[in-house]
C-alpha positions as CSV (number, residue, x, y, z in Angstrom):
1,M,-23.9,-14.2,21.0
2,D,-20.4,-14.3,19.5
3,T,-19.1,-11.1,18.0
4,I,-16.6,-10.7,15.2
5,T,-14.2,-9.2,17.8
6,E,-14.3,-12.4,19.8
7,H,-13.6,-14.5,16.7
8,L,-10.6,-12.3,15.9
9,A,-9.2,-11.9,19.4
10,W,-6.6,-14.6,18.9
11,M,-4.9,-12.4,16.4
12,A,-4.3,-9.6,18.8
13,W,-4.6,-7.0,16.1
14,T,-4.6,-3.3,16.9
15,W,-7.0,-0.9,15.1
16,Q,-4.0,0.3,13.1
17,T,-3.3,-3.2,11.8
18,G,-7.0,-3.6,10.8
19,A,-7.0,-0.2,9.1
20,F,-3.8,-1.2,7.1
21,F,-5.4,-4.4,5.8
22,A,-8.7,-2.6,5.1
23,V,-6.8,0.0,3.0
24,I,-5.0,-2.8,1.1
25,A,-8.3,-4.5,0.4
26,G,-9.8,-1.2,-0.7
27,L,-6.9,-0.6,-3.1
28,L,-7.3,-4.1,-4.6
29,T,-11.0,-3.5,-5.0
30,L,-10.4,-0.2,-6.7
31,L,-7.8,-1.7,-9.1
32,T,-10.3,-4.4,-10.0
33,V,-13.1,-1.9,-10.7
34,L,-10.7,0.2,-12.7
35,A,-9.5,-2.9,-14.7
36,L,-13.1,-3.7,-15.5
37,N,-14.1,-0.2,-16.5
38,R,-10.8,1.1,-18.0
39,P,-8.7,-1.8,-19.2
40,E,-5.1,-1.1,-18.5
41,V,-2.2,-0.9,-21.0
42,A,1.3,-1.8,-19.8
43,R,3.6,1.2,-20.2
44,P,7.4,1.6,-19.9
45,G,8.7,3.7,-17.1
46,V,11.9,5.3,-15.9
47,L,13.1,1.9,-14.6
48,G,13.2,0.5,-18.1
49,I,10.6,-2.1,-17.4
50,T,7.0,-2.3,-18.5
51,T,4.5,-2.0,-15.7
52,T,0.8,-2.2,-15.1
53,R,-1.3,-0.6,-12.3
54,G,-0.9,-3.8,-10.2
55,D,2.9,-3.7,-10.7
56,R,3.0,-0.1,-9.6
57,L,0.9,-0.8,-6.6
58,F,3.3,-3.7,-5.6
59,I,6.3,-1.4,-6.1
60,T,4.6,1.3,-4.0
61,L,3.7,-1.1,-1.1
62,L,7.2,-2.6,-1.1
63,G,8.9,0.8,-1.2
64,S,6.6,2.2,1.5
65,A,7.5,-0.8,3.8
66,F,11.2,0.0,3.4
67,I,10.6,3.7,4.0
68,H,8.8,2.9,7.2
69,L,11.5,0.4,8.3
70,A,14.2,2.9,7.6
71,W,12.4,5.6,9.4
72,L,11.9,3.4,12.5
73,G,15.6,2.4,12.4
74,L,17.1,5.8,11.8
75,V,14.6,8.2,13.5
76,G,12.3,6.0,15.6
77,G,9.1,7.0,17.2
78,E,6.4,8.8,15.2
79,V,5.8,7.4,11.7
80,H,3.5,10.1,10.5
81,Y,6.3,11.7,8.5
82,A,7.3,8.4,7.1
83,T,3.6,7.9,6.0
84,A,3.6,11.3,4.3
85,L,6.9,10.4,2.6
86,S,5.4,7.1,1.5
87,L,2.4,8.9,-0.1
88,L,4.8,11.2,-2.0
89,Y,6.7,8.1,-3.1
90,A,3.4,6.4,-4.2
91,A,2.5,9.5,-6.3
92,A,5.9,9.4,-8.0
93,V,5.7,5.7,-8.7
94,F,2.2,5.9,-10.2
95,R,3.3,8.9,-12.3
96,W,6.7,7.9,-13.6
97,V,7.3,4.2,-13.1
């Protein structure tokens, strides 16, 4: 009997990669549920642009990628601190942007 692991073996994913995409899928699901239950209103932020929840999620994901890349380039090794910094960045984006 084929397992899902055998079907996905060609991708050579690590559990961290799978967890990353599972978190992204969970965030998109959460935003969909929020949009259905509490319709969003675009709001202006400190950047001078009007953003929605989805826009702020995109800005957060993009910024977090740059934070991790900069961390790997400048510090290297353990990215746990970069992840913590990215979570602080995400809180700031969703609060003020």
